[in-house]
BALOTI-575505 format. One record per residue: residue number from 1; residue in three letters; x, y, z of N, C-alpha, C in turn. Coordinates in nm, 3 decimals, always signed. Layout:
BALOTI-575505
+-----+-----+---------+---------+---------+---------+---------+---------+---------+---------+---------+
:   i :  aa :     n.u :     n.v :     n.w :    ca.u :    ca.v :    ca.w :     c.u :     c.v :     c.w :
+-----+-----+---------+---------+---------+---------+---------+---------+---------+---------+---------+
: NUM : ALA :       X :       Y :       Z :       X :       Y :       Z :       X :       Y :       Z :
...
+-----+-----+---------+---------+---------+---------+---------+---------+---------+---------+---------+
//
This chain:
BALOTI-575505
+-----+-----+---------+---------+---------+---------+---------+---------+---------+---------+---------+
:   i :  aa :     n.u :     n.v :     n.w :    ca.u :    ca.v :    ca.w :     c.u :     c.v :     c.w :
+-----+-----+---------+---------+---------+---------+---------+---------+---------+---------+---------+
:   1 : MET : +12.507 :  +4.459 :  +9.648 : +12.435 :  +4.451 :  +9.524 : +12.427 :  +4.590 :  +9.460 :
:   2 : LEU : +12.443 :  +4.595 :  +9.330 : +12.431 :  +4.721 :  +9.258 : +12.284 :  +4.761 :  +9.250 :
:   3 : ASP : +12.254 :  +4.879 :  +9.297 : +12.116 :  +4.924 :  +9.283 : +12.105 :  +5.071 :  +9.246 :
:   4 : HIS : +12.219 :  +5.141 :  +9.245 : +12.217 :  +5.283 :  +9.210 : +12.355 :  +5.328 :  +9.160 :
:   5 : CYS : +12.358 :  +5.445 :  +9.098 : +12.482 :  +5.502 :  +9.047 : +12.580 :  +5.524 :  +9.163 :
:   6 : ALA : +12.708 :  +5.496 :  +9.138 : +12.811 :  +5.509 :  +9.242 : +12.844 :  +5.654 :  +9.273 :
:   7 : ASN : +12.798 :  +5.747 :  +9.191 : +12.818 :  +5.889 :  +9.217 : +12.717 :  +5.932 :  +9.323 :
:   8 : PRO : +12.764 :  +5.969 :  +9.443 : +12.672 :  +6.005 :  +9.550 : +12.587 :  +6.129 :  +9.518 :
:   9 : LYS : +12.633 :  +6.214 :  +9.426 : +12.556 :  +6.332 :  +9.387 : +12.443 :  +6.295 :  +9.290 :
:  10 : CYS : +12.446 :  +6.176 :  +9.236 : +12.347 :  +6.133 :  +9.138 : +12.254 :  +6.027 :  +9.199 :
:  11 : ALA : +12.310 :  +5.910 :  +9.229 : +12.237 :  +5.798 :  +9.288 : +12.117 :  +5.752 :  +9.206 :
:  12 : LYS : +12.125 :  +5.766 :  +9.073 : +12.018 :  +5.720 :  +8.985 : +11.999 :  +5.570 :  +9.004 :
:  13 : PRO : +11.875 :  +5.521 :  +9.013 : +11.854 :  +5.377 :  +9.031 : +11.896 :  +5.297 :  +8.907 :
:  14 : LEU : +11.954 :  +5.181 :  +8.930 : +11.995 :  +5.092 :  +8.822 : +11.874 :  +5.011 :  +8.778 :
:  15 : ARG : +11.836 :  +5.029 :  +8.652 : +11.724 :  +4.952 :  +8.598 : +11.768 :  +4.866 :  +8.481 :
:  16 : TYR : +11.860 :  +4.918 :  +8.399 : +11.907 :  +4.846 :  +8.281 : +12.058 :  +4.857 :  +8.270 :
:  17 : LEU : +12.125 :  +4.748 :  +8.233 : +12.270 :  +4.750 :  +8.217 : +12.312 :  +4.806 :  +8.081 :
:  18 : ARG : +12.217 :  +4.833 :  +7.993 : +12.253 :  +4.885 :  +7.861 : +12.299 :  +5.030 :  +7.867 :
:  19 : GLU : +12.277 :  +5.095 :  +7.978 : +12.317 :  +5.234 :  +7.996 : +12.422 :  +5.242 :  +8.106 :
:  20 : GLY : +12.528 :  +5.318 :  +8.084 : +12.628 :  +5.338 :  +8.187 : +12.744 :  +5.242 :  +8.175 :
:  21 : ARG : +12.818 :  +5.230 :  +8.284 : +12.939 :  +5.148 :  +8.283 : +12.957 :  +5.078 :  +8.418 :
:  22 : ILE : +12.992 :  +4.950 :  +8.411 : +13.020 :  +4.871 :  +8.532 : +13.170 :  +4.871 :  +8.557 :
:  23 : PHE : +13.210 :  +4.887 :  +8.680 : +13.350 :  +4.879 :  +8.722 : +13.362 :  +4.763 :  +8.819 :
:  24 : VAL : +13.463 :  +4.679 :  +8.801 : +13.486 :  +4.564 :  +8.888 : +13.627 :  +4.576 :  +8.945 :
:  25 : PHE : +13.637 :  +4.570 :  +9.077 : +13.766 :  +4.581 :  +9.144 : +13.788 :  +4.458 :  +9.231 :
:  26 : ASP : +13.911 :  +4.409 :  +9.229 : +13.951 :  +4.297 :  +9.315 : +13.983 :  +4.354 :  +9.452 :
:  27 : SER : +13.926 :  +4.297 :  +9.553 : +13.944 :  +4.347 :  +9.688 : +13.990 :  +4.234 :  +9.779 :
:  28 : LEU : +14.091 :  +4.262 :  +9.860 : +14.135 :  +4.164 :  +9.959 : +14.066 :  +4.196 : +10.091 :
:  29 : SER : +14.014 :  +4.095 : +10.155 : +13.951 :  +4.117 : +10.285 : +14.007 :  +4.017 : +10.385 :
:  30 : SER : +14.023 :  +4.063 : +10.509 : +14.072 :  +3.977 : +10.616 : +13.960 :  +3.889 : +10.668 :
:  31 : ALA : +13.997 :  +3.777 : +10.724 : +13.897 :  +3.688 : +10.786 : +13.836 :  +3.761 : +10.905 :
:  32 : PRO : +13.709 :  +3.734 : +10.937 : +13.641 :  +3.803 : +11.048 : +13.711 :  +3.787 : +11.183 :
:  33 : ASP : +13.783 :  +3.677 : +11.201 : +13.849 :  +3.656 : +11.330 : +13.987 :  +3.722 : +11.336 :
:  34 : GLY : +14.022 :  +3.802 : +11.232 : +14.151 :  +3.870 : +11.231 : +14.264 :  +3.782 : +11.186 :
:  35 : ASN : +14.233 :  +3.660 : +11.146 : +14.334 :  +3.567 : +11.099 : +14.406 :  +3.627 : +10.978 :
:  36 : ALA : +14.530 :  +3.588 : +10.960 : +14.611 :  +3.639 : +10.850 : +14.563 :  +3.590 : +10.714 :
:  37 : LYS : +14.476 :  +3.489 : +10.713 : +14.421 :  +3.438 : +10.588 : +14.341 :  +3.549 : +10.521 :
:  38 : ARG : +14.366 :  +3.569 : +10.393 : +14.294 :  +3.674 : +10.321 : +14.215 :  +3.612 : +10.208 :
:  39 : ALA : +14.102 :  +3.671 : +10.178 : +14.016 :  +3.621 : +10.072 : +14.002 :  +3.727 :  +9.963 :
:  40 : HIS : +14.003 :  +3.683 :  +9.838 : +13.977 :  +3.774 :  +9.726 : +13.827 :  +3.791 :  +9.711 :
:  41 : ARG : +13.789 :  +3.913 :  +9.684 : +13.647 :  +3.943 :  +9.666 : +13.636 :  +4.045 :  +9.554 :
:  42 : LEU : +13.539 :  +4.028 :  +9.467 : +13.516 :  +4.124 :  +9.361 : +13.408 :  +4.222 :  +9.405 :
:  43 : GLU : +13.438 :  +4.350 :  +9.388 : +13.340 :  +4.455 :  +9.420 : +13.294 :  +4.517 :  +9.289 :
:  44 : HIS : +13.164 :  +4.535 :  +9.273 : +13.106 :  +4.588 :  +9.151 : +13.044 :  +4.725 :  +9.179 :
:  45 : PHE : +13.069 :  +4.818 :  +9.087 : +13.014 :  +4.952 :  +9.096 : +12.959 :  +4.989 :  +8.959 :
:  46 : TRP : +12.856 :  +5.074 :  +8.956 : +12.796 :  +5.117 :  +8.831 : +12.785 :  +5.268 :  +8.829 :
:  47 : LEU : +12.825 :  +5.328 :  +8.715 : +12.800 :  +5.469 :  +8.690 : +12.694 :  +5.478 :  +8.581 :
:  48 : CYS : +12.593 :  +5.559 :  +8.602 : +12.487 :  +5.574 :  +8.502 : +12.544 :  +5.636 :  +8.374 :
:  49 : GLY : +12.466 :  +5.636 :  +8.268 : +12.511 :  +5.688 :  +8.139 : +12.559 :  +5.831 :  +8.147 :
:  50 : THR : +12.486 :  +5.915 :  +8.217 : +12.522 :  +6.056 :  +8.228 : +12.654 :  +6.073 :  +8.303 :
:  51 : CYS : +12.668 :  +6.008 :  +8.417 : +12.790 :  +6.021 :  +8.497 : +12.911 :  +5.957 :  +8.429 :
:  52 : SER : +12.889 :  +5.845 :  +8.358 : +13.002 :  +5.775 :  +8.297 : +13.060 :  +5.851 :  +8.178 :
:  53 : LYS : +12.990 :  +5.954 :  +8.129 : +13.045 :  +6.036 :  +8.021 : +13.160 :  +6.124 :  +8.070 :
:  54 : THR : +13.157 :  +6.163 :  +8.196 : +13.258 :  +6.255 :  +8.248 : +13.338 :  +6.202 :  +8.367 :
:  55 : LEU : +13.292 :  +6.091 :  +8.425 : +13.356 :  +6.037 :  +8.545 : +13.398 :  +5.893 :  +8.527 :
:  56 : LEU : +13.490 :  +5.849 :  +8.612 : +13.527 :  +5.708 :  +8.620 : +13.559 :  +5.676 :  +8.764 :
:  57 : LEU : +13.569 :  +5.547 :  +8.793 : +13.606 :  +5.502 :  +8.927 : +13.746 :  +5.446 :  +8.922 :
:  58 : ALA : +13.824 :  +5.473 :  +9.025 : +13.961 :  +5.423 :  +9.033 : +13.987 :  +5.371 :  +9.174 :
:  59 : LYS : +14.067 :  +5.265 :  +9.182 : +14.103 :  +5.210 :  +9.312 : +14.231 :  +5.277 :  +9.358 :
:  60 : THR : +14.227 :  +5.337 :  +9.476 : +14.344 :  +5.404 :  +9.533 : +14.371 :  +5.345 :  +9.671 :
:  61 : GLN : +14.474 :  +5.393 :  +9.736 : +14.504 :  +5.346 :  +9.872 : +14.394 :  +5.384 :  +9.970 :
:  62 : GLN : +14.319 :  +5.490 :  +9.938 : +14.209 :  +5.534 : +10.025 : +14.079 :  +5.459 :  +9.996 :
:  63 : GLY : +14.078 :  +5.378 :  +9.891 : +13.958 :  +5.304 :  +9.854 : +13.917 :  +5.337 :  +9.711 :
:  64 : ILE : +13.791 :  +5.317 :  +9.680 : +13.738 :  +5.345 :  +9.547 : +13.704 :  +5.493 :  +9.541 :
:  65 : GLN : +13.762 :  +5.562 :  +9.441 : +13.744 :  +5.705 :  +9.428 : +13.676 :  +5.741 :  +9.296 :
:  66 : LEU : +13.591 :  +5.839 :  +9.299 : +13.527 :  +5.895 :  +9.181 : +13.621 :  +6.001 :  +9.125 :
:  67 : GLU : +13.658 :  +5.989 :  +8.996 : +13.753 :  +6.083 :  +8.937 : +13.701 :  +6.133 :  +8.803 :
:  68 : SER : +13.749 :  +6.248 :  +8.763 : +13.712 :  +6.306 :  +8.635 : +13.788 :  +6.237 :  +8.523 :
:  69 : LYS : +13.721 :  +6.209 :  +8.411 : +13.788 :  +6.149 :  +8.296 : +13.892 :  +6.245 :  +8.239 :
:  70 : ALA : +13.868 :  +6.375 :  +8.249 : +13.960 :  +6.476 :  +8.195 : +14.099 :  +6.463 :  +8.258 :
:  71 : GLU : +14.106 :  +6.421 :  +8.384 : +14.235 :  +6.405 :  +8.453 : +14.313 :  +6.287 :  +8.397 :
:  72 : HIS : +14.246 :  +6.195 :  +8.328 : +14.309 :  +6.073 :  +8.280 : +14.325 :  +6.069 :  +8.129 :
:  73 : THR : +14.301 :  +6.178 :  +8.060 : +14.314 :  +6.180 :  +7.915 : +14.455 :  +6.139 :  +7.876 :
:  74 : GLY : +14.465 :  +6.041 :  +7.789 : +14.595 :  +5.992 :  +7.746 : +14.657 :  +5.889 :  +7.836 :
:  75 : SER : +14.594 :  +5.860 :  +7.950 : +14.648 :  +5.762 :  +8.044 : +14.611 :  +5.619 :  +8.007 :
:  76 : PHE : +14.512 :  +5.605 :  +7.920 : +14.462 :  +5.473 :  +7.886 : +14.487 :  +5.445 :  +7.738 :
:  77 : ILE : +14.505 :  +5.320 :  +7.706 : +14.516 :  +5.278 :  +7.567 : +14.379 :  +5.224 :  +7.528 :
:  78 : HIS : +14.321 :  +5.282 :  +7.426 : +14.189 :  +5.239 :  +7.379 : +14.208 :  +5.148 :  +7.258 :
:  79 : ALA : +14.152 :  +5.029 :  +7.265 : +14.157 :  +4.937 :  +7.152 : +14.049 :  +4.974 :  +7.053 :
:  80 : GLN : +14.082 :  +4.975 :  +6.926 : +13.985 :  +5.004 :  +6.823 : +13.957 :  +4.879 :  +6.744 :
:  81 : ALA : +13.831 :  +4.859 :  +6.711 : +13.791 :  +4.743 :  +6.632 : +13.836 :  +4.762 :  +6.487 :
:  82 : SER : +13.882 :  +4.656 :  +6.426 : +13.928 :  +4.665 :  +6.286 : +13.814 :  +4.645 :  +6.192 :
+-----+-----+---------+---------+---------+---------+---------+---------+---------+---------+---------+
//
């Protein structure tokens, strides 16, 4: 359950969704008995308003990583409302 900012240096408590940004990642998990059957699971993370101005979360081979937005400038296509 989301209860605080995903930035470990911040950890601001989540009180309102109107501030900050939610990140949702699809995660595959193995069955508890080690069976080859895999289940899809959605993982939710929240960055508070202050942290979401300069940081984002990205899924990597090592897991969910906190990254600087400056490293990703130009990597994303932003849709603009007409």
